[in-house]
C-alpha positions as CSV (number, residue, x, y, z in Angstrom):
1,X,119.8,52.7,49.7
2,X,122.0,51.4,52.5
3,X,123.2,47.8,52.1
4,X,124.8,45.9,54.9
5,X,127.8,43.8,54.0
6,X,130.0,41.6,56.2
7,X,132.4,44.4,57.2
8,X,130.7,47.6,56.2
9,X,127.4,49.1,55.1
10,X,127.5,51.0,51.8
11,X,125.4,53.8,50.5
12,X,124.3,52.5,47.0
13,X,122.2,53.9,44.2
14,X,120.5,51.2,42.2
15,X,118.2,52.1,39.3
16,X,116.9,50.9,35.9
17,X,116.4,47.6,34.3
18,X,118.5,45.5,32.0
19,X,122.2,44.5,31.7
20,X,124.1,45.8,34.8
21,X,126.6,48.6,34.7
22,X,128.7,49.0,37.9
23,X,129.9,52.6,38.4
24,X,132.9,53.2,40.7
25,X,134.0,56.6,41.9
26,X,137.4,57.8,43.2
27,X,138.8,60.3,45.6
28,X,137.1,62.2,47.2
29,X,133.8,61.5,45.6
30,X,130.7,59.4,46.2
31,X,128.1,57.7,43.9
32,X,126.8,61.2,43.2
33,X,129.7,61.6,40.7
34,X,127.6,59.6,38.3
35,X,124.5,61.6,38.4
36,X,124.7,62.5,34.7
37,X,125.5,59.0,33.6
38,X,122.8,57.1,35.6
39,X,119.8,58.6,33.8
40,X,121.4,58.2,30.3
41,X,122.3,54.6,31.0
42,X,118.9,53.7,32.5
43,X,117.2,55.4,29.4
44,X,119.3,53.2,27.1
45,X,118.1,50.0,28.9
46,X,120.8,49.4,31.5
47,X,120.5,48.8,35.2
48,X,123.0,50.9,37.1
49,X,124.7,50.1,40.5
50,X,126.7,53.0,41.9
51,X,128.1,52.3,45.4
52,X,129.8,54.9,47.6
53,X,133.0,53.0,48.5
54,X,134.0,52.4,52.2
55,X,135.5,55.5,53.7
56,X,133.6,57.9,51.5
57,X,130.4,59.9,51.7
58,X,127.6,58.1,53.6
59,X,129.3,54.7,53.6
60,X,130.9,53.2,56.7
61,X,134.4,54.2,57.8
62,X,135.8,51.1,59.5
63,X,138.5,51.4,62.1
64,X,141.8,49.6,61.7
65,X,144.1,52.0,60.0
66,X,145.1,52.1,56.3
67,X,144.9,48.4,55.7
68,X,141.1,48.6,56.3
69,X,141.0,50.6,53.1
70,X,143.3,48.6,50.8
71,X,142.0,48.4,47.3
72,X,141.5,44.7,47.8
73,X,139.0,45.5,50.5
74,X,137.0,47.7,48.1
75,X,137.1,44.8,45.5
76,X,135.8,42.5,48.2
77,X,133.0,44.9,49.2
78,X,131.9,45.3,45.6
79,X,131.9,41.6,44.8
80,X,129.8,40.9,48.0
81,X,127.4,43.8,47.0
82,X,126.9,42.2,43.6
83,X,126.2,38.8,45.2
84,X,123.6,40.5,47.5
85,X,122.0,42.1,44.4
86,X,122.1,38.7,42.6
87,X,124.2,40.1,39.7
88,X,125.8,37.6,37.3
89,X,127.7,39.3,34.4
90,X,128.2,43.0,34.4
91,X,130.0,46.0,32.8
92,X,132.2,48.1,35.0
93,X,133.1,51.7,34.7
94,X,135.7,53.3,37.1
95,X,137.0,56.8,37.6
96,X,140.2,57.8,39.5
97,X,140.6,55.2,42.3
98,X,137.5,53.6,41.0
99,X,139.4,52.7,37.9
100,X,142.0,50.8,40.1
101,X,139.2,49.0,41.9
102,X,137.5,48.2,38.5
103,X,140.8,46.7,37.2
104,X,141.1,44.6,40.3
105,X,137.6,43.2,39.8
106,X,138.3,42.4,36.1
107,X,141.4,40.6,37.1
108,X,139.6,38.5,39.8
109,X,136.5,37.6,37.9
110,X,137.2,38.2,34.2
111,X,134.6,35.7,33.2
112,X,131.9,37.9,34.7
113,X,133.1,41.3,33.3
114,X,131.5,42.1,29.9
115,X,133.5,45.3,29.5
116,X,135.8,47.5,31.5
117,X,135.8,51.3,31.0
118,X,138.6,53.3,32.7
119,X,138.2,57.0,33.1
120,X,141.3,59.2,33.8
121,X,143.4,56.5,35.5
122,X,144.9,53.7,33.4
123,X,146.9,50.6,34.1
124,X,149.5,51.0,36.9
125,X,152.2,49.8,34.5
126,X,151.4,52.6,32.1
127,X,151.3,55.1,34.9
128,X,154.7,54.0,36.2
129,X,156.1,54.1,32.7
130,X,154.9,57.7,32.0
131,X,158.1,59.2,33.4
132,X,158.9,62.2,35.4
133,X,156.1,64.3,34.1
134,X,153.7,61.8,35.7
135,X,155.7,61.7,38.9
136,X,155.6,65.5,39.1
137,X,151.8,65.4,38.6
138,X,151.5,62.8,41.3
139,X,153.4,64.8,44.0
140,X,150.3,64.9,46.3
141,X,150.3,61.1,46.6
142,X,153.5,61.3,48.6
143,X,152.1,64.1,50.8
144,X,149.0,62.0,51.4
145,X,151.2,59.3,53.0
146,X,152.0,61.5,55.9
147,X,149.3,60.8,58.5
148,X,148.3,63.8,60.4
149,X,150.4,66.2,58.4
150,X,148.3,65.6,55.2
151,X,145.1,66.0,57.1
152,X,146.2,69.3,58.7
153,X,147.5,70.7,55.4
154,X,144.3,69.8,53.5
155,X,141.9,71.0,56.1
156,X,143.5,74.2,57.5
157,X,141.9,77.5,56.7
158,X,138.5,75.8,55.9
159,X,140.0,73.2,53.5
160,X,141.8,75.9,51.5
161,X,144.4,73.5,50.0
162,X,141.9,70.8,49.2
163,X,139.8,73.5,47.5
164,X,142.8,74.4,45.4
165,X,143.3,70.7,44.4
166,X,139.6,70.4,43.6
167,X,139.6,73.8,41.7
168,X,138.3,72.1,38.5
169,X,135.7,69.9,40.3
170,X,132.2,71.2,39.6
171,X,131.0,69.8,43.0
172,X,133.9,70.8,45.1
173,X,131.9,72.3,48.0
174,X,129.5,69.4,48.3
175,X,132.4,66.9,48.1
176,X,134.3,68.7,50.9
177,X,131.3,68.9,53.2
178,X,131.3,65.2,54.3
179,X,135.0,65.4,54.9
180,X,134.4,67.7,57.9
181,X,133.1,64.7,60.0
182,X,135.5,63.3,62.5
183,X,137.8,60.7,60.8
184,X,136.3,61.3,57.4
185,X,139.3,62.9,55.8
186,X,141.7,60.2,57.2
187,X,139.4,57.4,55.9
188,X,139.4,59.0,52.4
189,X,143.2,59.3,52.4
190,X,143.7,55.8,53.6
191,X,143.2,54.3,50.1
192,X,146.4,56.1,49.0
193,X,148.3,54.9,52.1
194,X,147.3,51.3,51.7
195,X,147.2,51.2,47.9
196,X,150.0,53.5,46.7
197,X,152.8,53.7,49.3
198,X,156.0,55.5,48.1
199,X,157.8,52.3,47.1
200,X,154.9,51.4,44.7
201,X,155.5,54.7,42.9
202,X,159.2,55.2,42.9
203,X,161.1,52.0,43.9
204,X,162.0,49.4,41.3
205,X,159.1,47.1,40.7
206,X,158.1,43.8,39.2
207,X,156.1,43.8,35.9
208,X,152.3,44.0,36.6
209,X,150.0,41.5,34.9
210,X,148.1,42.8,31.9
211,X,144.3,43.2,32.0
212,X,142.7,39.8,31.1
213,X,142.4,38.8,27.4
214,X,138.7,38.1,27.6
215,X,137.8,41.6,28.9
216,X,137.4,44.5,26.3
217,X,138.8,47.7,27.7
218,X,137.9,51.4,27.0
219,X,140.3,54.1,28.2
220,X,139.2,57.7,28.3
221,X,141.5,60.7,29.1
222,X,140.6,64.4,29.2
223,X,142.9,67.1,27.9
224,X,142.4,69.3,31.0
225,X,143.5,66.6,33.5
226,X,146.3,68.1,35.6
227,X,146.8,64.9,37.6
228,X,147.3,62.3,34.8
229,X,149.4,62.4,31.6
230,X,147.9,61.3,28.3
231,X,150.7,58.7,28.0
232,X,149.5,57.0,31.2
233,X,146.1,56.3,29.6
234,X,147.0,56.0,25.9
235,X,149.7,53.5,26.7
236,X,147.5,51.4,28.9
237,X,146.8,49.6,25.7
238,X,150.2,48.0,26.0
239,X,148.9,46.4,29.2
240,X,145.7,45.0,27.8
241,X,145.6,41.5,26.6
242,X,142.2,41.8,24.9
243,X,140.4,44.4,22.8
244,X,141.5,48.0,23.5
245,X,139.9,51.3,22.6
246,X,141.3,54.8,23.5
247,X,139.3,58.0,23.5
248,X,140.3,61.6,24.2
249,X,137.9,64.1,25.6
250,X,138.6,67.8,24.8
251,X,137.9,70.7,27.1
252,X,137.3,68.7,30.2
253,X,139.3,68.4,33.5
254,X,139.9,65.4,35.7
255,X,136.2,65.1,36.5
256,X,135.3,64.7,32.8
257,X,131.9,63.0,33.5
258,X,130.8,66.2,35.1
259,X,132.5,68.6,32.7
260,X,131.4,66.9,29.5
261,X,128.6,64.5,30.5
262,X,127.0,64.1,27.0
263,X,130.4,63.2,25.4
264,X,131.2,60.7,28.2
265,X,127.7,59.2,28.0
266,X,128.0,58.8,24.2
267,X,131.4,57.1,24.6
268,X,130.2,54.8,27.3
269,X,127.0,53.8,25.5
270,X,128.8,53.2,22.3
271,X,131.3,50.9,24.1
272,X,128.6,49.1,26.1
273,X,126.6,48.4,23.1
274,X,129.7,47.1,21.2
275,X,130.1,44.6,24.0
276,X,126.5,43.7,24.8
């Protein structure tokens, strides 16, 4: 369904009955990333809300440059969406950039977040502390800052370089297709330009607040993730003030919920039920 918010309209999948689980995707996906999780969660008695974030898929791409796509804008969109859907307390699951948005939500309204599940991307403090191996894996984030150049590099030769980056993505072709629309690739890249400028990655930085004490946190990392080190997720526990659980998924790439859906579903359901 399409839901009109103050600034944008979002493409949202809502299904099931029961306690709410909010599912947040990352780059360059849409709510379809969760197609294996939604039926399992619904069958277990949960209501799922899976929005496609602004700038991605069938959701609006507002004008205004990178700041229109700052992670805080995504947090605002999701909070307004939950208000429109009359949601009180909820669980939140985030993957990739969705993990960052999920952490922002937990920090803003910890009293409403029953649990927080982070897939692939952990706390920014742990990512920063993961050393040069993580910085080497994050090289593309610097490239993505170069407006125009990044778009040309990713899209040339029928998106050959983006295909290489998405080599482990089971849905690579269907994810690339919407990016052919005018302005779509720029909109998708703008979350990096607004949320992770070079100084946020490499310059000296102030300590980042830990995740709130009242929010239980699950961190899940997969052994085939070529973009994130295990340290960056495992040591996220150092930045969690409340209960922390770490899980490692074998034989899965960055898009672990597509590679090993049953394993990811079991982990999520176990954690959700622990924090019902």
